[in-house]
C-alpha positions in Angstrom: -44.6 37.3 8.0 -42.3 36.3 10.3 -40.7 39.4 12.4 -37.3 38.6 14.7 -38.3 38.1 18.7 -34.5 37.5 20.1 -33.4 40.4 20.8 -29.7 39.2 23.1 -30.0 36.2 21.9 -26.0 36.3 22.3 -27.1 36.9 25.8 -29.4 33.8 26.1 -27.5 31.9 24.3 -24.6 33.3 26.8 -26.3 32.2 30.0 -27.5 28.7 28.8 -24.4 27.4 28.1 -22.6 28.6 31.9 -22.6 25.3 33.3 -22.9 22.6 30.3 -21.9 19.4 30.8 -18.8 19.0 27.6 -18.7 15.6 26.7 -15.9 14.9 24.2 -16.0 12.3 21.3 -13.6 9.6 23.3 -16.2 9.8 25.4 -14.7 11.9 28.6 -16.5 14.6 29.8 -16.0 18.1 32.1 -18.7 20.4 33.7 -19.8 21.3 36.9 -23.3 21.1 36.2 -24.2 17.0 36.5 -26.3 16.0 33.5 -26.7 17.5 30.2 -28.9 17.0 26.8 -28.9 17.5 23.5 -31.3 17.9 20.6 -29.2 16.6 18.3 -28.3 13.3 19.8 -29.1 11.4 16.6 -26.3 9.3 14.6 -23.6 9.1 17.4 -19.4 9.6 16.9 -17.5 6.2 16.9 -15.9 6.8 20.2 -12.3 8.1 19.8 -13.5 9.6 17.0 -12.1 12.9 16.1 -13.9 16.0 15.6 -12.0 17.7 12.6 -11.8 21.1 12.8 -15.2 23.5 11.7 -15.7 25.0 8.3 -18.8 26.8 8.0 -20.0 27.5 4.1 -19.6 31.7 3.9 -23.7 31.9 3.2 -24.5 30.3 6.3 -22.7 32.9 8.8 -24.4 34.5 11.1 -27.5 34.4 12.9 -30.9 32.6 12.1 -34.3 32.8 13.8 -37.5 31.5 13.4 -40.3 31.5 16.7 -38.2 30.1 19.6 -35.6 28.4 17.4 -31.5 30.1 16.6 -29.0 29.1 14.7 -25.9 31.1 14.9 -22.8 29.9 12.4 -19.0 31.5 13.5 -16.2 32.1 11.1 -14.7 29.5 13.5 -16.7 26.7 11.9 -18.3 26.5 15.4 -22.2 26.6 15.7 -24.7 27.4 18.4 -28.6 25.8 18.2 -30.8 27.0 20.6 -34.6 26.1 20.8 -37.2 26.3 23.4 -40.0 25.0 23.6 -42.9 26.7 25.3 -46.1 25.6 25.0 -47.9 22.6 26.1 -47.8 21.0 29.8 -44.2 20.6 29.0 -41.9 23.5 28.0 -38.5 22.3 26.9 -34.8 24.4 26.2 -31.9 23.1 24.3 -28.6 24.6 23.6 -25.9 22.0 21.5 -23.0 23.6 20.0 -20.4 22.2 17.9 -18.3 22.0 14.8 -20.0 22.7 11.3 -18.4 21.6 8.3 -20.1 21.6 4.9 -20.7 23.0 1.2 -22.7 23.0 -1.4 -25.2 22.9 -0.1 -24.6 20.1 2.5 -23.9 20.5 6.4 -22.4 17.5 8.8 -22.5 19.3 12.3 -20.3 17.4 14.9 -22.5 18.2 18.3 -19.8 17.9 21.1 -21.7 20.0 24.1 -25.6 20.6 25.2 -28.3 21.1 27.5 -31.4 19.4 27.0 -34.0 20.2 29.7 -37.8 18.9 29.5 -40.3 19.3 32.3 -38.0 20.4 34.6 -35.7 18.1 34.1 -32.4 17.2 32.6 -31.7 14.9 30.2 -27.9 13.5 29.4 -26.4 14.7 26.8 -25.2 12.3 23.7 -21.7 13.6 21.5 -23.5 12.9 17.9 -22.9 13.7 14.2 -25.4 15.0 12.1 -26.6 15.5 8.6 -28.9 17.9 6.9 -29.3 19.7 3.2 -29.6 23.6 2.9 -30.5 26.1 0.6 -30.5 30.3 1.4 -32.9 32.0 -0.5 -32.9 35.5 -1.2 -37.0 36.7 -0.7 -38.6 40.5 -0.1 -38.5 40.3 3.0 -34.4 39.4 3.5 -32.6 35.9 3.2 -34.3 32.7 4.2 -32.3 29.5 5.0 -34.4 26.6 4.9 -32.2 23.7 6.1 -33.8 19.7 5.8 -32.6 17.5 8.9 -31.3 13.9 7.1 -32.4 11.9 9.6 -35.6 12.8 10.0 -38.7 10.3 10.2 -41.3 11.9 7.6 -43.8 9.2 8.7 -43.4 10.8 12.6 -43.4 14.0 11.9 -44.9 16.9 10.1 -42.1 18.7 8.5 -37.9 17.5 8.1 -37.5 21.2 6.6 -37.1 24.5 8.2 -37.4 28.2 7.0 -34.9 30.5 9.3 -34.5 34.6 8.7 -31.7 35.7 8.1 -30.8 38.1 11.9 
């Protein structure tokens, strides 16, 4: 059984977003923090390609969490993804934001800004587009979002599908 551990997630996401470098799909950037990075950097957008207006499926709206990871789908079609890994010798934190377009169990997320910190350093951020499939299930403890990253390499990852509880 999973229990909610992210009390004040909005505050945490807001704090991490301060000073992020924003990279536009045309390759320009702005911001005051220097380099930043992203965990969602597979499948780059083409330079000059416009990011479409977001349109998040209604069933995904709100926050979904599992351990140190949170997805936040908003009514304006934007999405934020936060992931924190505290174990091991190299803790990391990722915060990505962008727009989401999806329907019928399929999503494309256009990551437009983000920051990735690992082992005390910051990794350069790259705008990208990434595809996922999803299903929302009703369980005896509430709604569960199962999301599959289509760029995931099953030969190097133990699971390309992750489950998240609705906040």
